[in-house]
Wavefront OBJ file of the C-alpha trace (Angstrom):
o trace
v 96.187 66.783 3.169
v 94.667 65.600 -0.001
v 95.429 62.011 0.901
v 93.974 62.502 4.348
v 90.809 64.020 2.915
v 90.553 61.189 0.446
v 90.916 58.637 3.206
v 88.349 60.471 5.283
v 85.943 60.640 2.371
v 86.434 56.965 1.605
v 85.817 56.145 5.265
v 82.592 58.129 5.245
v 81.571 56.542 1.966
v 82.317 53.098 3.370
v 80.292 53.901 6.469
v 77.379 55.037 4.312
v 77.588 51.907 2.194
v 77.810 49.770 5.321
v 74.806 51.537 6.859
v 72.876 51.205 3.621
v 73.753 47.550 3.334
v 72.813 46.937 6.943
v 69.522 48.770 6.444
v 68.835 46.811 3.243
v 69.553 43.498 4.955
v 67.416 44.493 7.937
v 64.542 45.469 5.613
v 64.903 42.244 3.671
v 64.917 40.228 6.899
v 61.851 42.113 8.132
v 59.993 41.422 4.900
v 60.942 37.727 5.092
v 59.715 37.609 8.683
v 56.495 39.347 7.655
v 55.933 36.866 4.811
v 56.641 33.957 7.177
v 54.184 35.399 9.697
v 51.516 35.886 7.013
v 52.046 32.336 5.749
v 51.749 30.994 9.282
v 48.534 32.948 9.853
v 47.181 31.686 6.533
v 48.005 28.065 7.485
v 46.309 28.530 10.858
v 43.281 30.099 9.174
v 43.005 27.178 6.731
v 43.357 24.737 9.648
v 40.579 26.517 11.562
v 38.350 26.385 8.474
v 39.034 22.650 8.057
v 38.213 22.027 11.720
v 35.015 24.073 11.468
v 34.044 22.190 8.323
v 34.702 18.873 10.057
v 32.645 19.960 13.075
v 29.756 20.896 10.775
v 29.961 17.550 8.977
v 30.057 15.662 12.281
v 27.072 17.614 13.580
v 25.158 16.967 10.368
v 25.996 13.263 10.578
v 24.747 13.118 14.180
v 21.570 14.991 13.271
v 20.898 12.752 10.274
v 21.568 9.623 12.326
v 19.044 10.660 14.984
v 16.542 11.693 12.301
v 16.910 8.301 10.632
v 16.562 6.510 13.954
v 13.254 8.288 14.651
v 11.905 7.402 11.201
v 13.025 3.776 11.484
v 11.409 3.482 14.916
v 8.167 5.008 13.665
v 7.970 2.531 10.808
v 8.685 -0.401 13.151
v 5.871 0.714 15.484
v 3.437 1.261 12.591
v 4.362 -2.110 11.113
v 3.788 -3.892 14.417
v 0.472 -2.078 14.898
v -0.669 -3.152 11.433
v 0.373 -6.732 12.177
v -1.701 -6.865 15.381
v -4.665 -5.120 13.721
v -4.710 -7.712 10.913
v -4.665 -10.517 13.481
v -7.586 -8.896 15.353
v -9.444 -8.709 12.043
v -8.845 -12.418 11.470
v -10.058 -13.315 14.971
v -13.310 -11.415 14.621
v -14.101 -13.563 11.566
v -13.888 -16.862 13.484
v -17.127 -18.685 14.368
v -18.627 -17.452 17.625
v -16.186 -14.538 17.969
v -17.630 -11.962 20.389
v -16.124 -9.179 18.253
v -18.123 -10.246 15.167
v -20.586 -7.377 15.679
v -17.707 -4.906 15.336
v -16.227 -6.673 12.317
v -16.620 -3.733 9.957
v -14.942 -1.371 12.427
v -12.121 -3.857 13.057
v -11.651 -4.384 9.316
v -11.395 -0.628 8.781
v -8.891 -0.351 11.634
v -6.719 -3.060 10.066
v -6.763 -1.352 6.684
v -5.959 2.042 8.194
v -3.072 0.552 10.174
v -1.638 -0.924 6.989
v -2.034 2.409 5.189
v -0.209 4.249 7.973
v 2.671 1.770 7.774
v 2.752 2.298 4.009
v 2.862 6.088 4.373
v 5.663 5.881 6.946
v 7.633 3.594 4.633
v 8.091 6.447 2.142
v 10.105 8.436 4.685
v 12.289 5.391 5.397
v 12.975 4.847 1.699
v 13.875 8.529 1.286
v 16.349 8.274 4.168
v 17.870 5.017 2.937
v 20.250 3.365 2.686
v 19.228 0.937 -0.037
v 19.371 -2.214 2.085
v 17.020 -0.675 4.667
v 14.608 0.324 1.895
v 14.644 -3.256 0.617
v 13.693 -4.563 4.076
v 10.848 -2.039 4.207
v 9.487 -3.408 0.935
v 9.611 -6.916 2.427
v 7.719 -5.726 5.510
v 4.984 -4.104 3.431
v 4.599 -7.182 1.226
v 4.302 -9.371 4.301
v 1.739 -7.041 5.924
v -0.248 -6.994 2.709
v -0.238 -10.805 2.622
v -1.385 -10.878 6.242
v -4.243 -8.469 5.562
v -5.241 -10.383 2.403
v -5.303 -13.577 4.446
v -7.635 -12.012 7.032
v -9.891 -10.656 4.255
v -10.032 -14.115 2.694
v -11.047 -15.560 6.064
v -13.878 -13.056 6.344
v -15.088 -14.021 2.867
v -15.025 -17.711 3.786
v -16.761 -17.100 7.103
v -19.572 -15.026 5.555
v -20.068 -17.527 2.711
v -21.309 -20.187 5.116
v -20.568 -22.038 8.341
v -16.979 -23.187 8.788
v -16.318 -26.756 9.775
v -13.436 -27.751 12.040
v -11.126 -28.484 9.105
v -11.761 -25.016 7.664
v -11.074 -23.410 11.036
v -7.772 -25.290 11.347
v -6.808 -24.341 7.784
v -7.403 -20.616 8.200
v -5.724 -20.707 11.607
v -2.580 -22.181 10.065
v -2.649 -19.660 7.231
v -2.935 -16.633 9.482
v -0.261 -17.975 11.838
v 2.170 -18.447 8.944
v 1.508 -14.933 7.628
v 1.712 -13.431 11.116
v 5.050 -15.128 11.819
v 6.428 -14.057 8.447
v 5.486 -10.432 9.163
v 7.383 -10.643 12.446
v 10.399 -12.264 10.759
v 10.771 -9.556 8.102
v 10.237 -6.832 10.706
v 13.192 -8.242 12.652
v 15.270 -8.151 9.458
v 14.301 -4.507 8.949
v 15.293 -3.656 12.523
v 18.649 -5.404 12.064
v 19.330 -3.562 8.793
v 18.366 -0.261 10.412
v 20.662 -0.882 13.379
v 23.579 -1.723 11.085
v 22.976 1.451 9.066
v 22.880 3.580 12.225
v 25.997 1.949 13.660
v 28.166 2.806 10.676
v 31.037 5.135 11.613
v 31.064 8.781 10.719
v 32.297 9.351 7.136
v 35.945 10.487 7.033
v 36.581 14.196 6.728
l 1 2 3 4 5 6 7 8 9 10 11 12 13 14 15 16 17 18 19 20 21 22 23 24 25 26 27 28 29 30 31 32 33 34 35 36 37 38 39 40 41 42 43 44 45 46 47 48 49 50 51 52 53 54 55 56 57 58 59 60 61 62 63 64 65 66 67 68 69 70 71 72 73 74 75 76 77 78 79 80 81 82 83 84 85 86 87 88 89 90 91 92 93 94 95 96 97 98 99 100 101 102 103 104 105 106 107 108 109 110 111 112 113 114 115 116 117 118 119 120 121 122 123 124 125 126 127 128 129 130 131 132 133 134 135 136 137 138 139 140 141 142 143 144 145 146 147 148 149 150 151 152 153 154 155 156 157 158 159 160 161 162 163 164 165 166 167 168 169 170 171 172 173 174 175 176 177 178 179 180 181 182 183 184 185 186 187 188 189 190 191 192 193 194 195 196 197 198 199 200 201 202 203
């Protein structure tokens, strides 16, 4: 009897140990699964954050690109307007020009057009990049030379009658300055296009 009870007790004890061990292993497996699930959710969360961050950077890049384009275009238009206004100023200083009576108004218009191009250039230089800013400086220098040339022609015209040689000389001067202003404006446009065509920075 005693041996039978002992065997029975040992069987029960073994069953309890087995159940406990099974429960422990099940709990351990559940915890491991829970940790794996949490790690997976954390990885997915980090991936979502990275994608959101990339989307924000792409959107900002697109916005900045369009903002730059608008500023570049505005400067190009202002620069071209100033170039034409300086040429009109030169023409009104020529002998027999029908616009001579409006010379003061035309001179003021040319100076205002240059000033507007100058003011717009500040926004371009703030936007950058450096090579575009350098081309803007070239454009302004060329426009200033063109306006100075027209002002010099007015001074020569008001100092006394111009002979044919003088007229040819000032015509060649203004043409050279006018062409140079167009040349540097094209260089600015090319630099601006290259800056805008650069790919989006890597994430």
